[in-house]
N, C-alpha and C positions, 0 to 999 in steps of 0.2 A: 681437205672440208667434200671431195670427191666421194672419200670411201666413205665418211659419214654419212653420207646422202644416200649411198646404196645401201647400205647398211638398215637403213630406216627403210629405203623401200621395198627390199626382202621381209623386214618387221610386221609393213604394210601388208605383205601378200602373203606370209604366214596368217595372220590374224583372221585376214580375209578371209580363206579357204579355209580358218576351220571355223567360222561364223555360216559358213557356205554348208561344209559337213554337218554343224549341226541341225542347220533348219530344214537338211535333207533327212535328217535320221528322223526330227520330228513330225515330217511330214510325212513319212512311210510309219512311221508307229500311229499315229492319227490314221491313216487309212488302214491297216490294220485291224486298229478299233473298230471301228465303223464297218468293217467287212464283218466284223463279229457278233457288231448289232444286229445289222443287214440280215445275217443267220440267223440270230436269234428269236426277234421279234416276233415274226407270224408261226414259229414255233410256240413261242411261249404261248401266245394270242389264241394258238388253236389250245393246246395242253389245259389253258384253265376254261375255257367253253367245255371240253369235253370230258377233262377227269372228276372220276365219279369212287373211282377204287384207290383207300389210301393204307399205307402202312403205318399204323399205330405208332405217335409219336411215344420217345422213350420215356419222356413225363408221363405219360397216360399209361404207357403198358407197367413202369415197376412196381403199380401199385399189386398188380395181381398177374404175372408174367406168366401161370400155368393154364388156364385153363380159357382164361376169359375172352381171348384176343385169337388164341392157335387151335387150329382143330384137331380133334381128339380121333378122329376115323376115316375124315376123307376129307381130299385134297380136292380144291378146285379154284381151275386158272393158273396162270401161272405166278402162284402166291410165292411166299418167302421159306414155305414149309415144303414146298414141295418133294424135297429128295429126304423128307422124314421118314426113316426106314419102319415105323411101325402104322404106319401109310400106305406100305406098301402094297399090302394084301387086297386094296378095295382098287388098286390097278388093274389088277386083274381082273378082279371084278367088272369094272366098268367093260372091259372088251368084250366080256359076256352080254352086255346089255346092249355095245353096238351092234354086235350082229343080230341083235331081235331087233332094232332099230334099222337098220338096214333091211331086214328080209319085209319088217312092213311098212318102209318107204316106199312110196308110188312115184319115185323118179329117180333113178339113176344117180347112183352115188358119184359120178361125175359132174353130176351138174350141183348137187348138194355142195361139195369141194370147191369149185366154182364159183359159188355164192359167197363162202368162206373167204377165199382168197380176196374178193370183190371189195370186201368189208374191213381185211386184213386191218389198214392202216386209221382207221376210224374206231378200231378196237384197241391197239396197241396206244390211241390217244386216252383212251378212256386208265389208264395207268398212273398213277402219279411218279411208278419211278421207270426207271428204264427198264423194255423185257431181254433178258440176252437166250434167244431162243433166234435161228434162223427163220428164213418165212418159213419153209415146211414143217417144220417141226410144231412151228407155234399153229399152224394152222389145225395139224393132225391134234394138239392137245386141244383147240375148241371145239372140235368135231370131235372127242372122245369126250371128255366134259359134259358137252352140253348133251350127245343122244344119251347120256345115260341119266340127265334132269329128265330129259321128257320123257324118255320109256320108263321110270323111276313115277315122277308124276303119274302117269297116263295110268301106271298099274294100279297107284291108290285111288286114280277116280274111278274107273271101271269094274274094280273088283274081279277078283274071279279067274286073274289073269296071270297069278303068282304061280309060279312052282314050286315045285318040292325042293328047287337048290336052291329059288328065292327063300325061301322057309327057312332051308338050313342056313345061310346064310347072314341073311338080315333078321337074327333074332329082337324081340323088343328093345333091350338093353341098348343096341347097336344103332338101332332103329332111333330112337329117341336123343343120341349125341349126334346122330347125324343130322337130325332136324336143327339141332343148335350150329353146327358147322355150318350146313345153310344161311344161316344170316349170319355170321361173323363178315365182319367189314373186308377182311385181308381178303379173304376167302371167294370170291365173286364173277362169273361174267355181267360185262352188261347184256340187261337184260333184253334190249333191240337185236344182240345174237343170235342169242338162242328163238326169240321169237323167227326171225329172220328163217331160221335151219326149218324150226318147226313148218312154215307155212310152206319151207321150198318142198319140203320131204312131202306133207302131209295139203297138196293143193284144198283137196274134197272138204278139208275142215272150216277151210273160210266161208261154206256155205252151209254144215252141216254138222259143224262142230263137234266136238270142243276146242274152242281156238287154246292157245297157249295162256293166255293170260286166267282163261276161266281155271281150266289145270293148278296153277299158281295161287290161284284164290282156294281153291279145295284145298292142297297141299298145308297152305297154311292159315287154315280157318280158323284155329285157337286163338291167333294174336287178334281175329277180326274182331272184336269187342264189341264193333258199333254195326254188325251185318252190312257194311260197305258192297255195294255192287260198281262193277269197273265202270268207269267213264272216262270216256276214251280223248277228254280235256285233260284227263291225270297222267301225263307224264311216269314211267317205272325206271329206274336208271339201273336197280339189281335188286335182288331181295331182300337185302336191307334196309331199300328205301321202301319196297313195301312193306315192312314190317310197321317203318315209321308212319308212313300214310295209314294206318289202318288205326294208329294214336290220333292221329292229328283230329281238331277238331274241323268242322265245315270250312272252308278256305274264307267264307262270307261272314261266320263271327270270329275268327281267330284276332284278340286281341292286339291292340297297337305296340309297340316299345315303348314302355315308357323312358324318359328321358333322366329317369334317376335311376340311382343302381338299388338295386337290391338290400332291405336294414334288415335288423335282425328284430326275431320274435318270439314271443314267451312261445313254450312249448304246448304240448297237448294237455300234459299232466298239470302244468300250470293254470292252463284254461281252463281245465275241466273242476279245477279246485276252486277258482270264484265264479262256478254256474255256466260257464258255455256250453250249450247244447252240441254233442255230434252225432251223425245221422248220417246213416247209410244212403248215398243217392240211388236210387232202384231206375229201372225205366218204365215209363208212363206213357199206354199206346201204344207199344212196340216201340217206342224212341229209347234207343241206343243212347249211354254217355260216354263221350271222349273220357278217358284215363286221365287227360290233364286238365277235364272241368270241374274243379269247385266252386261250391257255390258259399257266399255267407250272407243272413241277413236274419236281424231281429235276436242277435246272441242264438243263431242253428249256422254250425257248419256242414254244409251235405257233401262228401266225398264217395265218387265212385269206388267199391269195392273193389279189392286186385286180392290175389295170391305171393305168398313170398315163397319158394321152394330154391333148390338148388341150382334150378335153371335162371332165375330172376338175375342174379348179376352177372350172366353173362350177356341174356338179352338186352339188359340196361347199360349195359359197360361200350355196348357196340354203338347204341345208339347217340349215346351222350359223344363217343369219338366221334363216330361219323357225321354229328352237328358242328364240332368244335372244326374236323376237314372241311366239310360242303358247306354247310347251312349257319356260318358265324354270324348273319343278320336275323336268324331266325330259330333261335336254338328253344323252340318250344319244349322238347322235353327233359333238356340241363334242366331250367326251369322250373319242370315239377318236381324235378327231386333235390333243387334246392328248396322249393318249398317247406318239400315233404322232411327231409334235412332240418330245417326253422320247428317242426311240429315235433318230430323225432330224433332228442338230443340222448334220451334216455329209457332202460328199458320200463323203467314206471310210464314214459309217454308209450310206448309200445302196447302195454299191456291195453291202455285206456284202450287204443283203439282195435285190437282183437276182443275188448272186453262190449266194444261197439258194434263186434262182425263188421265193420271196414275192410280191416285186414284179416286175410284167411293165414297165419304164419305156419308154414313146417317144417321151423327152425329153431334154431335154439334161438331163444329171445334176445342172449347176448352179443348173437351174429348178427344175427337180423337188424339191429339197432345200429351196428358197426359196419354192416354193407352203407347201410341207406347216408350214413355220414359220407363214408368214402365214394358215395357216386356222385355228388356236387363237387367236390374238394374244393379247395381253401381259394384257392383263385378268382372259383362263379361267383362270388358275393361282392367281386367288384365289375362284376360288367351288368349294363341293363336291361331288364327284364318286362316282363310283357306287363303293361298296365292292369291290367284286372288282376294281379296278384299283389304288386304293389299296392294295391287299392285295400286290399283284402289285409293284407301284412297292416296297413294302419290301423285298419279298422278293430281286427281284435287286441291290437295292443292297447286301443282306446276303449274297448271291452275289459281288456284284462284292468287297466289303471281306475277305470267308472264301471265297477261291479254292481247287478241289485242290489235294494238298500239291506237286504237282511244276510248280503255275504259276507260284506265286513267282518262281522259279528263272529258266523260259523270260521271264518279265515282263523279268527281272534284263536276262537275253543279249540280249533283242531289244527294247529300249529305245529304240531307234534305229535308224537306217538304216547309222549309220556302223559300230556296233558286232556288226546284224547283217550285214554286211558281212564284217565282220573275222573275227566267230566262224564265219561258214560257211566263206571261207578256213581260216582252220587246221581244219577241220573235213577238207576237201578232201586239205589239206595233207598234214593227217593220215593219212590212208588212199591216200594217196599214198605216204607213206614208208613205211608197211607193207606197202603190194604188191611196191613196190622191195626192202624185206630181204629177205619170203618170198623173193619170188625169185630174191635171191643165193645163199639158204640154198640152196632145189632147187638151183642148179649148180652149186653145191661138190660136191653128192651125184653 
């Protein structure tokens, strides 16, 4: 019996030791996880607050991998294309502009470098991806790219400061593509660091001008369709954000988000068939409309005019991608392209808007129509939209289903090409016979 008692005591001790070790292991693991959370939370909160430069997600990129999101001429910032060999030519040219920048600067280079160094952490937090550059290389990259942008913008603004070498390297085709590269979402530096470098290098410009924001407005004036002037209340994140701001209606007049999903809508050709009038929305008394401000009233749909060319898709895709990453609660540009894609479903729809001089189309009709349809993407039809577009879609559908009284008869008569041809032929024959009868009566007299 004593042996059995000792055996049970030993088993109890082993069980107690096992339980104790298990509890100790759980506590150790829980402490490790808590440590991970403590480190992660401040970092995550900081990144969410500052992050504004993103890598375009794969599901967006796959629809146009070549040019829409990838720089073709110049790399800016620590982007994902920096080591692309075809961009290396401009890396050498940047150094020439760095020399020009330092020669013009009113401040010692050491002071400019120190300014960048002080802002390094804030700049890094603006990027959605970790930047695999050491501190010194990161600072050099910022200085080289920012000085190039400053010099290039300054030379374009002040005119007459271009050298023969500038003209030789920066031929028109390259400049046009570089302008597009500068608005690509992945190809950005935070606006604030370029602004700080500019103010540090040229302190007199804070009094006499031009400021860096003025240089930027001048550089991208093509996109400034509303003739905006800079407001100190507006924070600019980078050049993609600046171009988006040029499109946006004034903050006080932006529609609220609808609680309902975007619905389908009849297309431009269908609406034209039942008598809807399409009108190009012109500026009134130097008031320029936002491209997003469509207006419908009493059977008339007014649309601000726009151009479709080879650069349109690049411009539009990057704004839509930026909204998906940063402005998910306010995707007004995305709303606009959804609305366009519902109006323009076929080449016939495109032709209606071209004929009404709303679209200045420089592309093949099929290509342009396909581009508009791809911009919205199927998934966007299931998001909430702004209340103005939602109400407009309902009104246009109602117009189609309840057209003016004469329209249903015209629709029946002209439903197909054959019926249209027969109807028109019948009308022509009728008038020919009528003229012959009148002529016969007159001849009898």
